[in-house]
N, C-alpha and C positions, 0 to 999 in steps of 0.2 A: 504494500500500500504506500503510495506517495505521500508527501507532506500535505499536498492539497487535499487528497482523499481523506487523510486522517483528520484534518481541520474541519472539513465540511461534515464528515461522518460524526465527529463529536458534537457539532452544532445540531445535526439532525437527530442524534440520540437524545439531546436535551429537549428538543422540540417534542419528540415522541413521548418523553416521560411526563410532560405536563405543562410546558410553557404555552402550548397551543391547545385549545379544547379538543376533545376526541373527535368532534365532527370535522376537524381540519386535518386529520391524519390519514385520509384515504382508506378508511376502515382498517386502521392499524397495520396496513402494509407499508413496508419500506424496502428499498433495494438492499441486497446482500452486500454489494459493492457499488460505490459511486463512480461516476466517470472520472478519468484522469484529468480531463480538461476542466479547470475550475469554473469556467463560464457555464458549461453544461451541467456541472454539479450544482451550481447556484440556481440555475433555471429549474432543475428537478426538485431541489429543496423548496423553492418558493411555491411550486405547484402542489407539493405534498402538504404544505401548510395551509392550503386554501381549497375550499370546495366551490369556489365561485367561477372557475373557468377551466377549460380543457387545456391540457399541456401543449405549449407551443415549442416544439423541438426543431423547428425549421432551421436547417443549416448547421445545427450544433453537432459536435463530435462526442458521441457517447461511448467511445471505445474504453474498455477496462471495466465497464459496469456489468452488473447482473440484475436484469429487470424481470426475472422469472416470476410469474404469478401476478404481475401488476395489471391494473385495469387502465388501458389507454384508449378506451372507446372515444371516438371523435377527435382524437389528438392529431396534431400536425407534426409529421416527421419529414416533410418535403425536403429533399436534398440533405437529409441528416446522414451522418456517418455512424453506422452500427456494425462495423466490421468485427466479426468474432464475438459479438455480444450474445450472452445467454438470455433468451426470451421464452423459456420453456413455460407453456401453459398461460402465457400472457394474453390479454384480450386487446385486439386492435379493431374492434367492431367499428365499421365506418371510418376508420382512421385513414389519413392521407399520408402514404409512404411513397408518393411519386418521386422518382429519381433518387430514392434513398439507396445508400450502399450497404447491403446486408451480406456482403461476401463472408462466407464461413459462419454466419450467425446460426444459432440453434433455436428454431421456432417449433420444436416438437410439441404437438398437441396445442398449438396456439390457436386462438380464435381470430380469424382474418375474414369473417363474414362481411361482405360488401366493402372490404378494404380496397383502396386505390394503390396498386403497385405498378402502375404504368411507368415504363422506362426505369424501373428499379433494377439494381444489380443483386442477384441472388446466387452468384456463382458459388458452388460447393456448400450452399446453405442446407440445413436440415429442416424440413417441414413435414416430417413423418406424422401421420394422423392429425394433421392440421385441418381445421374447418375453414374452407375457402369458398363456401357457398356465396355466389353472387359477386365474388371478387373480380377485379380487373387487373390483368397482367400483360396488357398490350405493350409490345416493344420491350418487354423485360428480358434480361439476360439471366436465365436460370440454368445455364450449362453446368453439368456436374452436380446439380442439386438433387436432394433426396426427397421424394414425395410419397413414400411408402404408406399406403392406406389413407392417403389424403382425399378429402371430399371436395371435388371441384364442381358440384352441382350448380349449373347455371352461370358459371364463371366465364369470363371472356379471355381467351388465349389467342391473341392475334399477333403474328410476327414475334411470337415468344420463342426464344432460343432455348431448346431443351436437349441439345446435343450432349450425350453422356449422362443425362438425368435418369433417375430411378423412379419410375411410375408404377412399381410393383403394387398390385392390389388397390390402386387408386380407383375412385369412383367418379364417373361422369354422368351428366344428365342434360341433354340438349345443349351441349357446350359449343361455343365458337372455338374451334380446335385447329386453328391455322398455325401450327407450331413447326419449328425446325428440329429435325431429329437426325441421328446418324446410326451406324451399326452398334454403337455403344449405349444407345438409349434403351432402357429396360422397360418392357410393357407387360411382363408376365402377370396375369391376374387382373389386368386393367379391364374394367367393365363399364357399360353404360351406352349412351347415345351421343353422337357428335354430328356436327355439320361438315367439318373438314373444309378444304383439303389440307394435308400436311405436306411439308417439303422435306424430302430425304436427301441429305447431303453426303456425298462420298468423294472426298478429296476436292478436286476443283469442279466436279460435276454435281448437278442436283436434278431432281425430278419431283413433280407433284403427284400425289396419290389421293384419289377421291373415290367415293362410292364403293363398289365391290373390291376394287384394288386396295383401298385403304383397309377395309375389313380383313382382306386376305393377309396383308402385310402384318397387321397386329395379331391376327389369328395364328400365323406361322411362328410368332414369338411368344405364344402362350396367353394372349389376351383374347377377350371376346367383346368386341365393340360393334354396335350397329350404326351405320351412317344414315342419317335421315335427311330428307330434302329441306332446305330453308323454308321457314314459314312465309307465306305470301303476305305482303303488306296489305292492310285493309283498304278496300276500294273507296 
């Protein structure tokens, strides 16, 4: 723990003991570790001490912290740096994580329902058993990420880079599924319905797969997905 983390941690501990009424302690939750960056630690501390506003973490560097189990519903993490941060079981319901850097972050069993992850970096992140119902990951880089058992029901995956990603036992339901994959993308046990198409990249070449071809490609790798035609716009 750095000197800055220790100083802010001591302040936070005093706050949690009783300098602020219990209603201002975010239901007695506090991070196991605070960010190394003192400005990010201060922003987090002020938010913990108040129930009057959602956390504004836009552009802050949260590296070094452990936010597991925290409730960040409706929070703003646009352009935030969360590289390697533990976020196990945290709630990001309707949170804005657009363009956030979550490289190597641990979001196991996190609540990302209706979260905005457009243009986010999720390289090598762990999102096993995460709930991503209605989330948006358009133009996100999720290469090498793990989504084992993740629920993608109704989420938007458009131009999402999932080369080398692990989608074992993930669940889909009428998803926009215009992802980029390669021979290292794992889809064993992947189930549900999608619109497609996906882009399979092999070296310098690529090809689009839709309809029966897409079903066959996933089926040959142990998944069982049905490709459905896009819904017609109302007349």
